[in-house]
N, C-alpha and C positions, 0 to 999 in steps of 0.2 A: 504494500500500500504506500502511495506517495505521501510524504509529509505535507500537511496543509501550509499555506503561506502564513506568516506570523499573525496578520490581522485576523484571519479566519480562526487560527488556533486560539487566540485570545478571546474571541467572541464565543467560541464553543465552550471554553473553560468558564467564561462568565455565565453562559446559559446553564451549565451543569451546576455551578455554585448557586444560582437563583433557585434551581429545582430543589437542591438539598436544603437551602434556607427556608423554602416554603414548607418543607416537611418538619423542620426542627423548630423554627420559630424563635430561636435565640442565638446569640453570638457563640461562636466556637473558636477558641484561641489556641487549643492544644490538639495535636493529632498524633496517631501512631500508625506505623505500617508493621504488621505482624508477619514474620517470616515462617518458613516451613516448620510445622510442628508446634508453633508458638501461638497459634490463633486462639487458643482456649481463653486467653485473658479477656477477649472481647465478650465472652459469655458471662463474665463476672461483673460487668458494668451495672451500675444502679440505674433504674428507669430507662432501660435500653430501647432504642428505636433502630431496627435493622432494615436496611435498604439493599436488596440484591443489586449487584453491579449492573445487571442487564436492564434495570429500571432507570439508571442514571444516564442522562444523555451524554454520549461520547465515551463512556467507560467501555473498555474491552471486557473479555471474560477470562478468568483464571482457569487454566487447564491442568494445573499441577496438583498432585496428591498432597494434602496437608494445607491447601489454600481454599477456604470455604467460598470465597468470592462474594463478600457483602461488606457494606459499610455499616458499622454499628456505632451509634451515637448515644452516649450515656454519661454517667458521672463516676468520678473517682474522688472519694473524700470531698464531695460537693463541687468538684471542678468538672465542667463539661468537656468531654473529649470526643473526637471522632476517630474510631479505630478501623483501619482497613484490615479485614480478616482475609488476608491473602493479597498478593501483588501480581503484577504482570512482569514478565521477564523478556529480555531481548531474545533469548534462545527459543521462546515460543513462536517466534516469527513476527512479533510486533516491532514497529519502529520505535525509536527512543522517544519520539513525541507521544506515542501511545503509552509507552511504559511510564512516562512522567506526567501524563495528563492528569491523573488523580492528584498529584502534588500541586500542579498548576491550579487545579480547581480548589483544593483546600486553601492555597494561598489567597485566592480571590474570595474565598468564604470568610477570611479574616484570621486564619491560623497563623500564629507568630512563632510557635515552637513545635518542632516535629521530632518524634522519636522513631528512628529507623532500626528495626531489629532484623536479624537474619540467622540462619543456620550456616555454619562455616566449618571448613576443614582446618584443623590445627597444624601449623608448621613449626611453632615454637615447642621444643621438647618439654618445657616447664609447664605447658598447659596440658590438662587431662580431659578426656571425654566428659562432657557435661559442664565444663568450666564456662563461666560468663566473662566476657571481656568488654571494656569500653573502648570504642574506636577513637584513637587519637589523630589518625591521618589515614589517607588511602593512596593506593596506586591504581590508576585507571588503565588497565591493560585490555579493555574491551575493544579497542581500536576505533572508538567513536565517542562522541559527546552529544548530549541532548541539546546543547547550545549551538551546534553547528547550523549554518544557514543564516538567512537574514534575521536580524534581531528586532524584536518589538520592544521599544523602551518602556512600554507600560508594564512589561514583566520585569525588566531590569537592564543594566548597562551592557553594552557590547562586549566589554572585557572585564567581567567581574573578578575581583580579587579572591583567591582561594588559599590565602595564608592560614586561615583558621576555619576550615570547613566545619569541623566539629567543635562546638563552643566549649572553651576551656572551663568556664564556670559550671556548665552542665556536667562536664566530666567530673569535676570536683564534687558536685552534689551527688552524683551517682556513686562515686567511690566512698564518700562519707556515709551515705545511707547503707551501702553494702557492709561497711565496717560495723555499723550499729547492729546489723543482722548477724554479725560474726562470719561474714562472707568476704573472702578476698576477691576483689574486683580489680584486675590489673589493666593497664593501657596496652593497646596493641595496634599495629598497622594492618589494615585490611586491603587485600589485593582483589580486584574484581576482574574476572575473565568472562568471555562471552558464553562459554558452555555450548550445548548442554552436557557434553562429555566431561567427566572428571579429568583432572590434570594427570599427566604422566609423571613418573618419578623424576625424570630429567627436568621437566617444567617446575616441579616443586623445588628441586635444588636451585634452579635459577631464581625463583621467588624468594627463597631464603637468603640468597646472596644479595638480593635487592633490599632486604630488610623487612619483608612481610612476616607477620605473625599468624595471619589467618587468611583463608582464600575462599571466595564464593562467586556467585553469578548474579549479584543484585546490588542494591543499596547505593552504589556510587552514582548512577544516573539520577536517582531521586535526590541525593544530597546536593548534586550540582544544580539541579533545577530549583531546589529550595533556597540555596544560597544566592542564586541569581535573583530571587524575589525578596531577599532580605530576611528569610525565615531562619531562625536559629535551629541547629540540628544537634541531637544527641544520637550517637550510634552505639548499639549493643549487639554483640555477637554471642551466640551459643555455640561452643565447639562441640558439634555433634559427632564428629569422627576425626581421626588423625588422617592427614592428607597422604596421597599415594607415596609409598616408599618410606614414610616416617616409621610405620610399623609393617610387619610382614603379614599383611592381610588385605583382602579385596574390600572395595567400598560399595555399600548397598544403600539406596535411598530409603529403604524400610528402616534401616538403622538410624538414619537422620531423624525420621519421624518419631521413632521409639525414644531416642535420647531427648528430643524436645518435650515429649510427654513426661519423661522421668524428671526433668528439671522444672516442670510446669509451675509448681507451687512456689519454688524459690524465685523464679523469674517473675511471677505475678506479684509476689510480695515486694520485690524490688521496684517494680513499676508503680505499685500502690503508694510507695513511700516517695518516689522521685517526682512523679507527675505534679502533685500539688505544689512542689517547690521550684518548678520551672517558671521563671518570670520573663 
């Protein structure tokens, strides 16, 4: 599918935002994107309103196991949040405009803080399966950017600064709240590849040399689109498996889902603590 010209993309996102606002009836300042196996958090929101993606103008459909495909709007400790229960991926055949369209829509809805979560492969030997990490920076190795093409200044500047994609204060908040839980939450650099195949051991060795601690197939396009719009970002990865060659075993997506399920309550508790403190 061809990417729409910027003016049309903006109008489509504005239309989708108006549709969501008509259903919600109040301002939404915080949003989450819940990755593979992590979507259960949306089921715990207070006073939830669930909107299937197919009902929202311009939204694609999630085709991956572990991604329910709906937007759930509810409250966490009295704070209204919009939670994407599943995301769209570049490897599904969608353009990066389609992948990031929900982020564009949420930005026009009024969202000012975005929590991006994902299931990731671990490259750092000090991480274990089921570990949670806060993303401090990323490597975009997908070979593309959602900002490519003509720029619409209503979204953001032509050349947005990416010195601090992942807000430092948000990182500190997440680490402090994890500490209060007795949980070690360490910083890590996330590498994004296009997928859908998992990486080869040689590619993993390359990523480790580049300084990556975790690897996945999402998050970076959404982070770039959010920062383009001035939305602050917190990134959290669940290490659901060790990457190829790190351990002497094959990688299975079912294991990714199972690990996400296993850390579900810890992950949910961290989000319940962090979200009300994101300003």
